[in-house]
Structure formats: C-alpha cells, structure tokens
C-alpha positions in Angstrom: 0.0 0.0 0.0 2.7 2.6 0.8 4.3 1.9 -2.6 1.1 2.7 -4.4 0.6 5.9 -2.5 4.2 7.1 -3.3 3.7 6.2 -7.0 0.5 8.1 -7.2 2.1 11.0 -5.4 5.0 11.0 -7.8 2.6 11.0 -10.9 0.6 13.9 -9.4 3.8 15.9 -8.7 4.9 15.5 -12.3 1.5 16.6 -13.6 1.4 19.6 -11.2 4.7 21.1 -12.5 3.0 23.1 -15.3 0.4 24.3 -12.9 3.0 25.5 -10.4 5.0 27.1 -13.2 1.9 29.0 -14.4 1.1 30.0 -10.8 4.7 31.2 -10.4 4.4 33.5 -13.4 1.0 34.7 -12.4 2.3 35.6 -8.9 5.4 37.2 -10.4 3.1 39.3 -12.8 0.9 40.4 -9.9 4.0 41.3 -7.8 5.5 43.3 -10.7 2.2 45.2 -11.2 2.3 45.9 -7.5 5.4 47.9 -7.9 3.4 50.6 -9.7 -0.2 50.1 -8.4 -0.9 51.4 -4.9 -2.5 48.8 -2.7 -1.3 45.8 -4.6 1.6 44.3 -2.6 4.8 43.2 -4.3 6.8 41.1 -1.8 4.0 38.6 -0.8 3.4 37.8 -4.5 7.1 37.4 -5.1 7.3 35.0 -2.1 4.4 33.1 -3.6 6.2 33.1 -7.0 9.3 31.7 -5.3 7.2 28.9 -3.7 5.6 28.0 -7.0 8.9 28.1 -8.9 10.5 25.9 -6.2 8.0 23.2 -7.1 8.3 23.7 -10.9 11.5 25.3 -12.1 14.9 25.6 -10.3 16.0 27.9 -13.1 13.3 30.5 -12.5 13.5 30.1 -8.7 17.2 31.0 -8.8 16.5 33.7 -11.4 14.0 35.4 -9.0 16.5 35.4 -6.2 19.1 36.9 -8.5 16.8 39.5 -10.0 18.2 43.0 -9.8 15.1 44.6 -8.4 13.2 41.8 -6.6 16.1 39.7 -5.5 17.6 41.7 -2.6 14.5 41.9 -0.4 13.7 38.3 -1.1 17.2 37.3 -0.1 17.0 39.4 3.1 13.7 37.7 4.0 15.1 34.2 3.2 18.4 34.7 5.1 17.4 36.9 8.0 13.6 37.1 8.1 14.1 40.9 7.8 11.8 43.5 6.2 13.8 46.7 5.6 12.4 49.9 7.3 11.9 51.6 3.9 9.7 48.6 2.7 7.7 48.7 5.9 7.1 52.4 5.6 6.1 52.1 2.0 3.8 49.2 2.7 2.0 50.9 5.5 1.6 54.2 3.7 0.3 52.4 0.6 -2.2 50.5 2.8 -3.4 53.7 4.4 -3.7 55.5 1.1 -5.5 52.6 -0.5 -8.0 52.2 2.3 -8.6 55.9 2.5 -9.5 55.9 -1.2 -11.6 52.8 -0.8 -13.5 54.1 2.3 -14.3 57.6 1.0 -14.3 57.5 -2.8 -16.0 54.3 -3.7 -19.5 53.0 -3.2 -18.2 49.7 -1.8 -20.5 48.0 0.7 -19.6 48.6 4.4 -19.1 45.0 5.2 -16.6 44.6 2.4 -14.8 47.7 3.6 -14.6 46.1 7.1 -13.2 42.9 5.6 -10.6 44.8 3.6 -9.6 46.8 6.7 -9.2 43.6 8.8 -7.0 42.0 6.1 -4.9 45.2 5.8 -4.6 45.5 9.5 -3.4 41.9 9.8 -0.9 42.5 7.0 0.3 45.7 8.7 0.6 43.9 12.1 2.7 41.1 10.5 4.9 43.6 8.7 5.5 45.7 11.8 6.2 42.7 14.0 9.2 41.6 11.8 12.7 42.9 12.4 14.0 45.7 10.3 17.7 44.9 10.8 19.7 41.7 10.8 21.1 40.5 14.2 24.6 41.7 13.0 23.3 45.2 12.3 21.6 45.3 15.7 24.8 44.3 17.5 26.8 46.9 15.5 24.5 49.7 16.9 25.0 48.7 20.5 
C-alpha cells in the first residue's frame, strides 16, 4: 500500500509542475504590477512566486533570487527574516492611502470595507512585527 501511494504522489507531482509554473508567473506578474499600483503588494506575491517556482523550475526560482530589483528583499527575507524599514514604511503608507480611497471615494459595501480593513490590519501587524535589521546590524549599533 505505501508503494502505491508514493507512486500516485509522484505522478501527481509531475503533472502539477506546469500548474505550479503558471502560478509562479501569475504571482510574479501580480507582484510586478504591485510595484506601480498602490494597494497591490509586491513582496507577498514574489514570495508566492518563489514557492511555486520551487516546485516547478529551479532555473526561475534561482533567477528570481538573483533578480536586480526583486532579489535583494527576497534574499533578506530568506536569510534573516528581515523587512527593511523603507519597505515597511512604503507598505503601511500604501495601505493607508488605498484604504482611504476605498473608504471615502468608492461606493463599496460597508461589510466589504470592514473585511478589507481587517485584512490590511493583519498584514500591517505582521509587517510591523518583523525585524528591520539583521542580528549583525543590531549588535553593531550597541
């Protein structure tokens, strides 16, 4: 029985590679758009793209880590679980601006506004709870 399960799992994994590959490019595209569209986050989509590429293409997984624009923050997150202060500030300001627009300039239903606010608040809480400097940088300032 265990052999049959591992064989089925192996077959499924092979057939899922194209799905993961498409997901990787979809998440990458959304993250790239997020660099210019307020309210659309970049880093979470890039992290999802990394996850999808890790299951489908080592080449594109490595390419994303080496990317000139997106690579450095992804490497900082992977190596140190650090979100730079500039990225935190930009994320929070973008969330505030986006929610202000949503709350006062759209006809969106109140319940939907509350849901969006809760999602943004949980994202902001996570971002603010992460360190802004590596352990090495923190010991250098002491």
